[in-house]
N, C-alpha and C positions, 0 to 999 in steps of 0.2 A: 504494500500500500504506500501511497505517497506520504511523505512527511510534511507536516504543515509548515515547517521552517526550512531555511536554506541548509543544505548539507555541508556547506563550507564554514558555517558558524554554529556553535552549539546553542546560541541564543537566538530568539526571534528578533527581527529588526523592525524598525518603524515602517519600513516599506511594505510589510505584510507579504501575502502570498497571492499571486495572480489568480489562483484557483478560488480564493474566497473574497477577492476584492481588496482594495487598499484599506489600510487601517487608518481611521481618521484621528483627529486630535483628541477625541473622546475615548481613546482606546488605551487599555492597560494590557500588558503581556507579562507572563511569568514563566519560570522554567527551572530546570535543574541542569547543571553542567559540571565541568571539571574545575572551574575556578570562579570566584565571585566577580563577575564582569557586569558592567553596565554598558549597553550598546543601544543607541537609538530609543531610549525609553524603556527597554526591556531589562529584565534582571534574571540572572542565572544563580541558583542557590546550590550550595554543596556544604561541606563541613566548615562553615564559617563560624567565627565567634558568636556567642549568643547575643552580645550587645549589638553586633552589626545588623542583626535582623530587625532591630527595633529602632534604627536611626529615624528620628521624626521627619527629617527632610525628604525621605524617600517615600513618595506616595505610590506604593505598589501593593499588589496582592501577592503574598509569598505562599507558595504551596509546595509541600514535599510530596504528597501523594494525592491522587484522586480516588473517588469511590462510587456505589450502586444507585439505580434509578427509581426514585420514589418521590412523588409530589405530595407536599403537605398542604399547600394552598395558603391563602391569605388569612392572617389572624385579624379578627374584627370583634367589636363588642357584640355579644349575643349569648344565647343559651342553647344547650343541647336538648334535643327531643328524641334521643335514642331509646328512652325507656318510658314505660307507662301506657303503651298503646293497648287498645282493646279491639276485638275483631268479631265480625259476624258474617256468615254466608248469606247470600240472598240480596234483595234490593228493596228499599222502601224510601220514599221521599222524606219520611219523618226522621230518618237517621241523620239528616244534616242539621237538625234543630239542636241548639244548645240545651233546650229543655227536655230532650228525650232522655229517658231513664235507661242507661246502659250498664247498670250494675251487674247484670247477669251475663254480660258479654265475656268472652274468653280473652285472657291476656295473650299477647302475641309478641314475638321477637322480630323487630323490623330489620334485622340483619340477614334474615333467611326468608325464602319463599314460603307461602302458606302450605305448599305440599309437604314440606319437611316438618310441619308442626300440627299434624293430625288431620290434614285435609288432602290426602293423597288423591291424585287424578281428578281434582276438582277444577272445573273451568266455569267461567261465567262471572257473576257479580259477587263482590265482597266489599265490605266497608271497614275502614279503620277509623277509630276515634281516639282522641287524646285530650285530656284536661291539663292545662298548664297556666301558670301565671307569667305574664310578660312584664318584667319590671321596667319602669320608665328610666331607671338609672342607666340602662344600656344606651338609651337615646341621649341622655345628658352627657355621658362620657365620650360619645362618638364625635368624630370630627365632622363627618357628614351626617346630618340629622333628618333628611327628608324621606328616606325609604328604608324598608326592611326587605330581606330576602328569606323566603322559606325554602329550605333545602330538604328534599324528600328522598334522597338516594336514587334508586332506580325504580321506575314504574313499569310493570309488566302486566297488561300491554297498554292500557290507556286509563285516564283518570279525569275526575272532576274534584276540585278542592273547595271546601266550604270552611269559612272562618266565622264562628258564631252565627251560623245559618245563612251567611251571604256567600254566593259563589265568587271566588276571587281568582280562579284560573282553571283552565281545562285543556286537555289534549296536548300539553306542552306548547301551547300557542300555535299548533298546526291545524290544518283543515280536517274535515271529516266529522264523524260522530264518535261516541265512546266505544263503539264496536269496531272502529278502525284501529288496527294495530299501530301504536305509536310508542313502542318499547324504547326505553332509554333513560338516561339521567334526567332528573326533573327538579326544577326550582321555579319559584314564582316571586315576583317583586311587586310590592304594593306600597303606597305612600303611608308615612307615619300618621298622616291626618285622616286616613281612611276610617270611617265610623265603624267598620267591622272590628277594628282593634280595640280591645278593652285594656288599657294600660293599668298595671298594678292590680288587676282583677283576674278572676278565673276566665280563661278563654277555652273554647272547644274547637278543635281542628278536626274536621271530618273529611275523609278521602274516600271517594267512590271509585272502585277499581273494576274494570272488566278485563278478564283474561281469556284470550282466544284459544289457548292450549299450551301444554307444557307447564313450565314454572309460571306462577302467578303471584301478584301482590305487590307490596311495597317492601323493598329490601335493599341490601347493599350497605354502603357507608355514607357518612356525612348527612345525618339527619339533624338539622340545626335551624335556628332562626337567628339571623345576624343583621345588624345595621350594615347598610352599604358602606364600603370602604374605598378609599382612594386606590387600594391595591386591586380592586375589581377591574381596573383598566391597565394593570401592569402584568407583563409576562417575563419570567426568567426562562429564556429559551435555551434549553440544553439538547435540542434535537439534532444538532450536528453530529456527524460521525466522529468517533475517536480514530485517529490515524496512528498506525503502529510503525515505529521506527526501529533502529538498531538497538540491541541490548535491552529489549523489553521497555522501550520508551513509548510514550503516548503524547499526542498533541490534539488540541481541539479548540474550536471557536465557540464562544458563548456570548449572549447578549441580554440586556435588559431593555425592554421597549414598551411603548404605550401608544394607543391611538388617541389619547386625550391631549388637549392643548395645554393642560396643566404642566408646569415645569417641575418635575420631580427632583428633589435634592435630598440627600441623606447619606447613610453609611451602609456600605456593603461589606459583610464579614464572611471570611472563610474559616470554617473549622474542619480540620482534617483529622479523622479518627481511624485508628487501627482497630477493626472490629474484633480481633482476636483477644485483646485485653481492654478494649474501650479506652485506650490511652489517646489523649489529644496530641497529635504530632505537630500541629501548627494551628495558630489562631491569630489572624491578622485582619485588619479593617482598612478601608479606604473610602474617601469621600467621593461621591459620584453625582452626576446630573444627567438627566435625559428628558426628552419630550417628544411629541409627535414628529415623526420623520427624522429624529436625531437620537437613535438608540445609543446606549452605552455598550460598547463592544470590547471584548478582550479575548486574548488567546492564552491557552495553557499548554505548557510543555512539561512532561514528566519523564524522568529517566530512571533506569535501573529498578523497575518495579518487579517484585516477585510474582509468581503465577498464582495470585489470589486477589481478591477485591478489597479495596479500601473505600471508605465512606467519606465523601466530601459534602459538607453542608453549606449552602449559600443562604445568607440571611440579609435581607434588605430592610432597613428601618427608615421610614420617611420622616424627615426632620420636623415637619409642622404637626402632622396628625399623630405621629408615633405609631402609625399602623405598620404591621410587620408582614413580610412575605418570606416563607422558608421553603427551600427546595433542596433535595439531596439527590445525588446520583452516585453510581458505583463504577469503579474502573473495570472494564472488561478484561478478561485474561483468556488467552488462547491455549487450550490443552491439546487439541487435535494436531498431530504432526502433519506437515505438508506431505502430499502424495509423492512417492518416489518416482524417479524417471523411468525405472523399469516397469514393464506392464504388470498390472494387477487386475483380476476380474472380480468385480464386486456383485452386490445384489443377492437375491435368494438363490436357493439350490433347486427350486422347483417352480413350474409354471403350468397353470391349467387352462384348457380351452375346450369348447364343445365341438363335436364333429360336424364338419360341413360349414362352419362359420368362419369368417375372415380371421386370420391369425396375424398378430403384430407383436413383436418383441424386440427390444433394443438391448443388445449385450452391453451391460454397464462395465466399463473398463477405464482405468487411469493409466497414465504413463506418458512419456514424451511423445508428442505427435511427430510424424504420422503413425497411426496404428493400423495394422491389418488384421482381419478377422477370418477365422475358418471354423468349421464345425464338422464333426463326424457323427454319424448316426441319426441325422435329421430324418424324420418320417417323410414319406412320399407326399408331395404337394407343397412342401416348404422350400424356400430359397433364401440364402443368406447373401446380402450385399457385403462383399469382402472389404469394401472401403469404409462403409458407415457402421457396420455391425447390426443392421436392421434385418430381422427375419420376418418374412411375410409369406402369405399363401393360404392354403386350406388343407386340412387333414380330414379325411372321411372316415377312417377306421379308429374306433376306440382302442385305447391301450396306453401303457406306460412306455415311453420311448427314452432309453438312456442315451444321452448325448455328451460329447466332450467338446467344449469350447476351447479355442486356442487364440490368443492375442499376441501379436509380435510387433516389436519395433527394433530399431538398430542396436538397442542395448540388451535385448533379451526376448525370451518367449515365456508365456505363462499359460497353463491349461487349467481347466476346471470341469469336474463332472456335474452334469445338470440333467434333470428329468423333466420331460414334457409329458404331461398327463392329459390325454384327450378323453374326456368323459362328461359326466353330468355336472361337475362342480368346477366353478371358476373362482378366482380370487383366493387361491390357496394360501397366500400370505397377505397381510394387511396392505391396503392401498398406500402407496407413497406418491404424494403429489401436492398440488396447490389448490386452494379454494379462494374465491374472490371476496367472500363476505367480510372477514375481519379486517381487511384492508380498505375496501371500497364500498361496502354495503350496496345500496341501490344505484350507485354511480358507475358500476362496472360497464365497460364498453369493449368494442372489438379491439381497439388499440391496446388497452390495458391487458387484455387476454393474450395478444400477440407478444407483448413485452414479456409477460410471464413465461410463455412458451420458449421464446428465444433465450431468456435468462436460464431457464431450466436446461436447455440444450448446452449452453456455454459453460454452466457452472455446476449443475446438479445431476444431470442424467447419467453421468459416468459413475454415480454412486447409487443408482437405482431409482431415482425419482422419475415418475412417468406421467402422472395425471394432471391435466390442466382443466379445472372444474369451474364452470360458471355457476354462481349462486343466483339468488333472486334478482330480478330487475331486467331480464332480457326480453320479456314477453310483450307483444303488442297489446293495445287496449282492447281490440276485438279480434275474434277469429275471422277467417275467411268465410265467404258465403257457404262454402262446402263444409264448414265446421273445423277445418284444420287450423291449428295454432301456427302463428308466424312471429318472428322476432320484431322488435321495435326498431326505430331509426338508429339506435346505438349499435345495431348489428346488421349492417346492410346485406351481408351474405354469410349466413350461418354455415352453409355447406362449404363455402370457400375457406372460412376460418377453420373448420374441422379438417379439411384437406391439408391446410398449412400445418396444423398440429401433427397430423399423421405423417406428413413428409419428413418431419424431424424424428420420427420413430416414437412419438409420444401419443398419449391417449386423451380423448376429449370427454368432459363431463358436463352435465346440465342439471337443472333444478326444476321441480314442480311440487304440487300439492294435490292430495286426493280431494280437497275441497274446491269450491268454485273460485276461491281466491287464495293467493299465496299469503305469507305473513306480511309481505310488503304491499299487498293490495293488487297485485298483478293477477293475470288469469291462471287458474289452476286447471286440473285435469278432470274435474268432476263431470261424469257422463260422457267424457271424450277419451277414455283411457286407450281404447284400441287405436283411435286416430293418432293420439300423441305418441304412442309407442311406435307406430309405423313411421311417423315423421322423424322421430329420433333415429330410427334405423336408416331412413333415407339420408339423413344428414351424416351418418357415421358415428353417432354418439356411442361412447364406451362405458358411461357411468351415469347413474341417475340418483340424485338425492331427492327423496320424496318426503316432504315436510307436512306434518299433521295440520297445522294452521287452522283455516276456516272449516275444516272437516268437523271441528268441535261443535259447529252449529248444526251439522247434519246428524251426527251421532247422538244417541240418547244422553241425557244429562249425566247418567251413571252407566257408562258402557259396560256390557258384559265382556268376557274374554273373547267370545266370537266376534263381538262388535269392534273390539280393538284390532282384531286380525283382518277384518273384512276389507278395508280399503287397500291393504297391502297385498292381499290375495288377489283382488281384482286386477291391480296393476301387474302383479307377477304373471297372471294368466295372459295379459296383453303382451308383455315382454316376451313371453314364451312363443308367441305367434310370429315373431320376426326373426330372420336368419342372421342374428348378430349377438355376440356376447356383450351384455350390458351389466356391469356391476350394479347391484341394487342396494342402496343405502337407505334404511329407514331412519327418518328423523321424527321421532315421536316421544323423545325425552324419558324413555324408560317406563312409560305407562303400561300397566298390566304385566309387569315383570317380563318385558319383551324378550329378555335373554333366554327365557324358558321356551319360547316358541318361535323366535325369529328365524332360526334355521329351517324349521318345519314349513314356514310360510314362504321360504325362498329368499331370505335376506342374506346378503354377503356381509353386511354390518348393520348395526342398529345403535342409535344413540341410547346410552344408558343413564344420561344425566340431563339437567337443564343446560342453558347456554353458559359458556365460559366467558369470564372477563379477564383482563390482564392485571389481576391482583393476586397476591399470595393467598388471601382468604378464599377466593373463587377457585384458583387452580389447585390448591392443596386440599380443599374440601372435596372437590370432584375426584381428584386423583387418588387420595388415600381412602376413599369410600368405595372403591371398586372391589368389593369383597364378595357379596352374594352372587354377583354375575360371573365371577371368575371361572368356575368349573364348566361353564357353557361355551367358552371359547374353543374353537376347533378349526382346522384348515377349511377355508371357504366361508367361515361364519365367525365374526368377531364383534366384541363389544366396542363401542365408540364413545369415549368420554369427551368428545367434541374436538374442534380444530385447535391448532397450535396458536399461541399468542406470543411469539418471539419476533424480534425485528421491529419494523415500523408498521404499526397498525392504526386504524382510524375509523372504520365503519362508515366512510363517506368520502367527502371531497378532500380532506386534509389528513395527513398521517403524522404520527408522533412515535417516539421510541416507546416500546413496551414498558409498562410500569413495573414489570417483574425485574428484580435485580439480576445481575449476571449469575449469581449463585442460584437464584430461583429458576432461571432459564435452564441451567444445567439440570436441576431437579426435574423440571417439566419434561425435557426430552428423555431423560433417563427413565422416569416413571412411566411415561407413555410407551416407551420401548419395552419395558418389562411387562406392561399390560397387554402386549400384542395388539396395540391400538392402531387404527389407521393414522398415519402421520400426514396430515394435510396442513401445509404451510399456510398461515393466514396473513402474511405481511405483504407489503408492496415489493414485488419481485424486482422491480427496476431500481431498488435502493438497498440491495443486500450489502451490508457492511461486513468487514472481516470477521467480527465476533459471531455474527449470525451464521455466516458460512461455516465457521468452525463448528457450530452446533449441528449443522445439517449435512456435513460431509465426513463425519467420522464413521468409517465403514464398519468398525468393530461394534459401535453402538447400534448402527442400523441393522447389523446382522442379528442382534438380539431381538429386535422387533420382527425381522423377517424370517426368523427361525422356522424351519419346515415342520417342526413338531406342532406348532400352532397353539401351544399352551399359554395360558395367562399366569403371571406371577401370583403368588399368594402371600399374604401378610404373615410372615413367620414370627416377628416380634413387634409388639406395640407397647411402647412405654410413653410416659407423659411427654418426654422431650425428644424421643427418636423412634424410628421404625426401621425394620429390616424386611425387605421383600425379596423372595426367591422365585426363580423361574427355571423349570426343567428344559433342557435343550436337546435337540435331535442327536447331537454327537455324544450324549451322555454327560455333558458338563452342566454346570448350573451358573446362571447369571444372578448376582446378588447386588441389591441396592441398599446402601446404608445411608439413611436420610436423617438429617438433623432438623427437626420440626420446631426448634426453639429459636429465639433471637440472639443466642449467645453461642460462641464457639464451644464445641464439645469434643471430648476424646471418647470414642465409642469402640468397644471390643466385639469383634465377631468371633465366636467360639467355633473353630473349624473341626473340633472333635464332637460337636453336637449339631442339632438342627439338620440332620441328614447329610452333613458335610464330611463325615469321617472318611478318610482315604483320598480326599481331594487335596493334593499336595501342591499343585501349581495354581498360583493366584495372579491374575493379570488385571492391571488397571486399564480398562478399555478406553477411557477418555485419553489417557496419556500413552496408551499402547505400549506398556512396559510391564514386566513382571515385578511383583512385590515379594518381599521376604517376611514371612510370619515368624513371630517369636513363639516357638513351641507349638502348641495347639491353638494359638490365638492370633488373630490379625487385629492390631490396634491402629485406628486411623483417627486423624484430627479432621473434623468436618465443620465447615463454615456455617454460619447461621442460615437456615433455610436451604442448605446445600446438600451435596450428595457425594459419596464415593461409590462408583459403579465398578464391580469386578466380575470377572469370569473365572470360575474354578473348574479345574479338570484334574484327572488322575494321571 
């Protein structure tokens, strides 16, 4: 990767870097180098005397280490409304009234969906009520006194909000009605003079929710009522990439900006913390100023970092209001070794296809280009392109066909045994690919899909990634007169797009719903299943994600098991009528214990959870609760704990860095691989940074997910602060994840003489791809907060 600063000087210069634009006079730069030098306004720090770091004449930001990505937001005068909520199913206009007697309502935790709190599989209306006192002191102490903001966390799927019986907001300010899905974060702003507010008296906040399916309710983080703050118009932008230099150095551009004409002045403070012992490694402040169109920019250079994450906290205090904004981020660290120049064949050891259907497989291989490919034992009807490694054709006879792949370059040759299974089951290993939703939401278009496909070819397909999946938002508003579905103007040629994806040796996926509308309000497949399946076949689609969504309006209020199965059985029958292998992914959030019958109904994977967010609470809650469904995973049929939230995500027009820390992202990929989960990248593929590529291109980690045995890991050890998960592998080995679920460093011991590990003497750290030495019968590892050590044990 490019270094942010000149390679001829260890310090940043005032001239900046042409890649990021010139550095203006409102720019500060910091770094580490071999001697204390001052050049062009920048400073390099090393082993200098303590007094030197605090010379008052130097207005700089001094940083020794950087650290993990977590936004805490602006601090303002306000109160928490996390606790004290009550809940009732159903719907009544009386429930908005402050006079309504809700003493018999059930208490509810607004950090979790209602399904997790005694209301499983419930869709439709539910009401939340909260009694609270809003003290006028928060207004008196605030710098801005004209408005308050009510933060409600996440609404799933739509809402109306009443304060003391008066409607103060609905639908997130968007169009539609309450049955239109408007899932997402929710806050409403009202004037402090609004008569709905009763200052220093009891208030009643009532929230009417309609859930279309899956998780429902009011949940997540940040339930509070705050006075508006000057910081509401300020952004600490840390979304730029870290650039990796020599000797584990890092550099990055950061800025403070505002759209307000107010001139912000104040103090910006860095606190650098070593999370292993919570020691503060550096604490320095500088005076700053910025306004609309004049951001405060600075660059950071960090040298000689170890391979772990440090925490950097940015704190801005505005001088007049004393309002505070705090943001922290973590240093990424790369564990995956670079691929060697000699050939290596990656990916699974087995691939399934149905007889008579088009066959497409790209041999995933790394090594210095050009590579040449060959194969012995290919069944009749298949042909290998020796230049690209793409195998295509049609096989008519069922059977298991042992094949040997060979990849060659000028530095060597590599072979691999592989099995092609022609039969009734496809998707013998979990899908590896990309889905558009977590990056773009409903803004996905043809160009974004092509960028994803080209990036996958250039950077990921050599490691086995193959699916390019469109999520919601591709459908036209009406069907053709014949009833056929057609894409909207964002996709002028769906067949052409699919042909392009196939020309790269990749697969194409699409999205629909068994209901009349998708979750985003686009056309679903209700009563057009045969037509849609044929259309997908004509386009060349290889994967269908089928989302429950508005089918909740068609199904009974309390569906039976047969009624949960029905829409997926109907579409399965339609897919069976077309001469094409289409992976079938159920998206119905685990309702009716889908893992018990998903394979029977013909699913290749099925969502076992609600939607994931890029937070530790969401990811860890989902991942570490995949216990009951584990025994049902098998080749061709896998539990799906939802898509990945690493890299740059956004669910719409703009993307930002995942809020998961680097350690949490290692946990995310490790845990999903142990769970034999589909790995569907959810980030902007056009902006893959080195750290994210490191997560997605470790062939030994991917091999755990793609293991031909198809088993899911089980939770072997569960303690208050750590967990150990184990997975049986096809070669007789075991993959083991040691997870630190606490927010402190921990030393954790894996007893290799117990837990079914006796006799496994070889222990390999798969992220670092190196063998470890155990002390006697124990492997003792130091694990970062929310981090993981992932090993493979063999005899």
